[in-house]
Structures are given as structure tokens and as C-alpha cells.
C-alpha positions as CSV (number, residue, x, y, z in Angstrom):
1,X,62.8,-6.1,220.3
2,X,64.4,-2.7,221.1
3,X,65.1,0.3,218.9
4,X,67.7,3.1,219.2
5,X,66.4,6.6,219.0
6,X,68.5,9.8,218.9
7,X,66.5,12.4,220.7
8,X,68.0,15.9,221.2
9,X,71.5,14.4,220.7
10,X,71.0,11.5,223.2
11,X,70.8,7.9,222.1
12,X,67.9,6.2,223.8
13,X,66.9,2.5,223.7
14,X,63.2,1.9,223.6
15,X,61.0,-1.1,223.1
16,X,59.3,-1.1,219.7
17,X,55.9,-1.4,221.4
18,X,56.2,2.1,222.7
19,X,56.4,3.9,219.4
20,X,52.8,5.2,219.7
21,X,53.6,6.4,223.3
22,X,56.7,8.1,221.9
23,X,54.7,10.0,219.4
24,X,52.0,10.9,222.0
25,X,54.6,12.2,224.4
26,X,56.5,14.2,221.8
27,X,53.3,15.8,220.5
28,X,52.2,16.7,224.0
29,X,55.6,18.1,224.9
30,X,55.8,20.1,221.7
31,X,52.3,21.6,222.1
32,X,53.2,22.5,225.7
33,X,56.4,24.2,224.7
34,X,54.8,26.2,221.9
35,X,51.9,27.2,224.3
36,X,54.5,28.5,226.9
37,X,56.0,30.6,224.2
38,X,52.6,32.4,223.9
39,X,51.3,30.9,220.6
40,X,47.6,30.7,220.1
41,X,47.8,27.9,217.6
42,X,50.4,25.7,215.8
43,X,50.3,23.9,212.5
44,X,52.1,20.5,212.7
45,X,53.0,18.4,209.7
46,X,53.2,14.6,210.4
47,X,56.7,14.3,208.9
48,X,58.0,17.0,211.3
49,X,56.6,15.2,214.4
50,X,57.9,11.9,213.0
51,X,61.5,13.3,212.6
52,X,61.4,14.7,216.2
53,X,60.8,11.2,217.5
54,X,62.8,9.1,215.0
55,X,65.7,11.6,214.6
56,X,65.6,11.2,210.8
57,X,63.6,12.2,207.8
58,X,63.6,8.7,206.2
59,X,60.1,7.4,206.7
60,X,59.0,4.0,207.8
61,X,55.5,3.7,206.4
62,X,54.2,1.7,209.4
63,X,55.6,4.2,211.9
64,X,54.3,7.1,209.9
65,X,50.8,5.7,210.0
66,X,51.1,5.5,213.8
67,X,52.3,9.1,213.9
68,X,49.4,10.3,211.8
69,X,46.9,8.4,213.9
70,X,48.3,9.9,217.1
71,X,48.0,13.4,215.6
72,X,44.3,12.7,214.6
73,X,43.5,11.1,218.0
74,X,44.6,14.3,219.7
75,X,42.3,16.6,217.8
76,X,40.1,18.7,220.1
77,X,37.3,21.2,219.5
78,X,38.7,24.1,217.5
79,X,41.5,22.1,215.9
80,X,41.4,21.6,212.2
81,X,42.9,19.2,209.6
82,X,44.5,21.5,207.0
83,X,45.8,18.9,204.7
84,X,45.0,15.2,204.6
85,X,46.3,13.8,201.3
86,X,45.4,10.4,200.1
87,X,49.0,9.1,200.4
88,X,49.4,5.9,202.3
89,X,52.0,7.0,204.8
90,X,50.4,10.3,205.8
91,X,53.6,12.3,206.0
92,X,51.9,15.4,204.5
93,X,49.0,15.4,207.1
94,X,48.8,18.9,208.6
95,X,46.8,19.7,211.7
96,X,46.3,23.1,213.2
97,X,46.1,22.7,217.0
98,X,44.5,25.5,219.1
99,X,46.3,26.6,222.2
100,X,46.0,26.4,225.1
101,X,45.0,22.7,225.0
102,X,41.8,21.7,226.7
103,X,41.8,18.6,228.8
104,X,39.9,15.6,227.6
105,X,37.8,13.9,230.2
106,X,37.8,10.2,229.9
107,X,35.5,8.3,232.1
108,X,34.6,4.6,232.2
109,X,31.5,2.9,233.4
110,X,33.4,1.8,236.4
111,X,34.2,5.4,237.2
112,X,30.5,6.3,237.1
113,X,29.6,3.4,239.3
114,X,32.0,4.7,242.0
115,X,30.4,8.1,242.2
């Protein structure tokens, strides 16, 4: 199943399975852009990130929970959750991300065996 997404005025067709990847990519791109502008930190609310990917403010609860999860998964040392309300869809989640971003090192047991 595919979905149509309007991103910066361009209609894109994406498979539904890539929604998490879309949120990850947009969060990374947004953080990189703000970092290049010289910011030391940025506060991002989940509904803002959601609207950048979906191109609309109407919230699909399932997709919003994916968006919130992606934001939380990208928390690094120094970042802080400023608001995490008990609402089910998480649209009011606010995270303050520190800039510049630090790289996460992900290694598997196989990587260690190859050293």
C-alpha cells in the first residue's frame, strides 16, 4: 500500500512501511539545518515534526505514536524531554535537542568478532 505525501510542495508516493524512516529522515534533516544556522539547541514538538512529514496538521493517532517514538529514540546525552503529556497520541511531546549532534556508535556482536 502506498501513501501520497506533500513535502515542500512536491507530491511524493511512499510505501506505508516507510513512515518511521520518513520521520527519522525529517528529524535528522531538520536538526542538521538548525545546527548549520548556528543554534546550540532546538525544542521540537511532535506535532510540528509530524506536519513536516505528513504535510497537514490533522493527526493520525497511529502515525503520531510512531513520530513520538522516533523523537524519543533519537535522544542523546544532554537532550531533555520538556513535556511528555499522558495523551495517547503524543502530539504535545516536546524534546530539547542539543546541537551539534553526537554520533551514536552502534556495534553488534558480529562487529566485535571481526576486530
